[in-house]
N, C-alpha and C positions, 0 to 999 in steps of 0.2 A: 498565873492563869491556870485554871483547872484543865488538865489534859483532856478530860472527857468532853470539854466544851470548846476545844480548839476548832476554829472555823476552817476546816480543811478545804472545802470548796472555794471559799473566799481567798485563801492563800494560794490555791492552784490558779485561780483567775488572775490574782495579782502577779504571780510569777510569769504566766504566759504573756500578760499585757506588758510587763516590764521587759521581756525579751523582744517583743515586736514593737513596743511603743505605739500600739494601736489596738483599740478594743475590738475592731472588726476582725482583724487577722487572728487575734487571740481566740475569738469566738469560733472561727472556722476550725482552728486546731482542736478546741475542746468540744466541738460538735454541739454548741449551744448558741443561743441568739446573742447578738451584740448587746441587747438590753440586759440580758442575764449577767454578762461579764461586768458591765458597768454597774449594775446593782450590787453584785458581790463585792466589787472593789469599794464602792461607796459604804457598804455595811462594815467592811474591814476598817476603813478610815474612821468611821464613826466610833467603832469599838476602841481603836487605838487613840482616838482624840487628836489626830493629826492628818493632814493631807499627804498622800503618797505620790500623787501625780499633779502636775500642772497641766490643765487641759488647754491645748493649743488649737488654732484653726485647722491645722493639718497634723493631727496625731497627738502624742503625749510627751511629756518630759518628766523625769523623776525628780522629786524633791530630795533634799538632803536626807530626810527620814526614809524615803523610798530607796535611795541608793544604799543606805545602811542595811535595810531589810532584805534586799535582793539576794546577796550571797548566802545569807543564813537560810532563807527559804529554799533556794535552789539546791544547796547542799543537803538539806533535810530530805527533799523529794528524791534526789539522786541516791541517797543512802537507803531510803525505803525501797526504791526500785531495785537497787542492787541486791538487797536482802530478799525481796520477793522472787527475783530471778533465780535465786539459789534453791528454790523448792522444785523438786522434780519427782514425780511418781509418789507423792505423799511423803517424801523425805526432804529435809533441808540439806542442800549441798553444802559441804564443808570444804573450804580451801585448805590444802595441806602443802606447805612449802618445804621441800627436802633438799639440802645441799649434799652433793655426792662428789667424792674425789673422782676425777675423770677416768682413771684406769678402771675402777670398779664399775662405773656407769657403762663404759663401752665394752668391757671384757666379760661382764656377768649380768648386770641389772637389766639392760635394755632388751635382752632376749627373753626376759621373764616378766617384765612390768605389765604386759598385756593381761596376764593372769590376775594381777591385783585390780586393774581398772575394770575388768569384766566382773569381778566378784564384788566390787564396791563402787557401783555407778554413782553413788551419792557423794563421793570424794572427788573434789577438783584438785588433782595432783599436779604440782609444779616442781620440776626438777631443775636445780641450779648446779652446774658442774664447777669444780674448783681444782686447784693443784695441792689440796690438803691443808691450805692455810684458811682457816674458817673463823668467822666471828658470828656466832649464832644470833646474838642480840642485834648487832649492828647491821646484819644482812637480813634480819626479819625471818630467820629460819625456824621452823617448828622442830625439825630434826636434821641431823647431819650424819652421813656415813663417811667415816674418816679412817685413816691408817695410822697406827702408832702403838704405844704401850698402854693406852687407856687411861693415862694419868693426866686428865685435864681438869684444872681447878673449877669447882662449882658446877661440874657436869656429871649427869647420870649416864652410865655407859652400859650397853648390852653387847657381849661378844657376838660377832656375826660369823667370821670364818678366818682361819689362818691362811696366809699367802706367802710361803717361804720363797726365797730368791735363789736363782741359779743362772749360770750363763746361758744365753740364747743367741744364736747366730745363723747365718745362711749355711746350707749344707756344704758348699765348697769350702767355706772357712773352717767348718768343723773337721773336714778331712785334713786340712793343713795342720790343725791343732793336734790331731792324732790321739785324742783321749788322754793327753798328759798335761797337767796344769802348767808345766813349764812352757808348753807350746803357746800359752796365752800371752807370754811376754813378747812374742813376735807380732801380736795383733794390737789394734787400738781398743782400749778398754773404755767403753762408754759408761759415764758415771752419773749418779744422782747427786743432789745437794748434800746427801748424807755421806760424809767422807770416809766413814769407817766400814762401809759395806764390802768393798773388794778385799781389804785386808782381812776382814772376818771370814770371807769365803775362802781365801787362800789358806788361812789358818785351819779351817775345817777340812779342807781338801789335802792338807799335809804338804802344801807348797809354799814358796816364798813369793810375796806380792812384789811385782816389779814397780818401778816409778810410774805413777799415774799421770798421764799428760793428755788424756782424751777429753773430748767435749763434756760439759756438765749440763744435765737436763733437769728441769723441774717437774717432769712428767714421764712416767714409764711408757706411756703411749708414744711420745716423741722418741724416746730411747729405742723402743722396739721398731719404730719406723726407720730410724737410722740404721739399725742392725739389718732390717729387711732390705735397705738400699745398699748394703755391703760396706757401710762405713765403720764397722767394728763389732765388738761383742757387747751385748747388753747384759746387765745383771738385773733380772726382772722376775716377777712371779709367773711361772708357766700357766698357772690356773687361769690367769686373766688373758692368756693368748692361745687358748686351746684351738681356735679356728685356724690360726696360722701354723700351729704345730701339726694338726691333723692334715692340713693341706700340704705339709712338707715344705712350706716356704721358710719356716724357721725350724731349727732343731735344737735339742737339749743335749749337748755333747757330754755332760757329766751328770752323775746321779746325786752328787753332793749338793745339798740345799742348806740354806741358813735361815733361821727365823729372826727377823728384825722387828717384828710387830705383827699386828693382825688388823682386820677391819672391824670397826665398832659402829654400832648405832648409838648416837649421842643426842642428848637434849640438856638444856639448862635445868638445874635442880629447881630454880625459881619458876620454871614454866610448868603449869599444871597440864597434865595429860588431857587430851581431848579424845572423843570417840574415834576420830580419823587417825590420830597418832597411835592409839592402841591397835586399831585395825592394821595399820601399816607395819607396826612392830611384830604383831602375831604372824602376819603373812611373810615378812622378810625372814624372820628366824625360822619359820617352818620351811621355807624354800631352801635356806642355807643348810638346814639339818638334813633335808632330803637329798 
């Protein structure tokens, strides 16, 4: 069938009549006469060479052919409506879905994201937080901000910022530790699922790592919350917890920091850049550089 000759009015009349199973109610919805709806449906049936409804004394019933056509037509109109809804101010709104490791989202991104949305009103931004385990294709993500060494197979990466780790704890606990790495052995050391982080920090600080028996967390946010509650010492990136540090709720008792990775903006190499993806990348890297 020639697309230029698609009977859109007839298809709309059919879809409304199929939902209501009544020509009169379909006509009220479409703001036309009952006769116009009946005529449009009859013309569509004539064109297709098959009846789509059985006319009953009180309403309509779909034929098998009508039942098969309903979901196709309804889906087509829904998709057209959704596309038209994406136009605003002369620009087509583009959906951009970004996965973000929770620590980065809460500790840095959320305070700044308003700048992006204000500068790019045509982008419908959707943020999906995670604990750094990301499946770009499986989760339908356009981009993902993640922490690590940047070596993800089939993935294009842009470095965003470094986030070295150092012990963070409550002020009273820092006083007990006394600025000596050996003092940490008397406290509970809160850990991430990366088992080598505390040993690496002690090695950098010139101390001996004690036996690690503290709780294991899959999120630096949860680890920092545990430290804030006085449950131990977190090994976390101070850059992501500046508010707590500035408020004096957490303190950094040692200057020694270790780099175990950095934050990266990633996308699948098979995923073609869209204008919204380019806009977000430019904005994010600019903010991180500033």
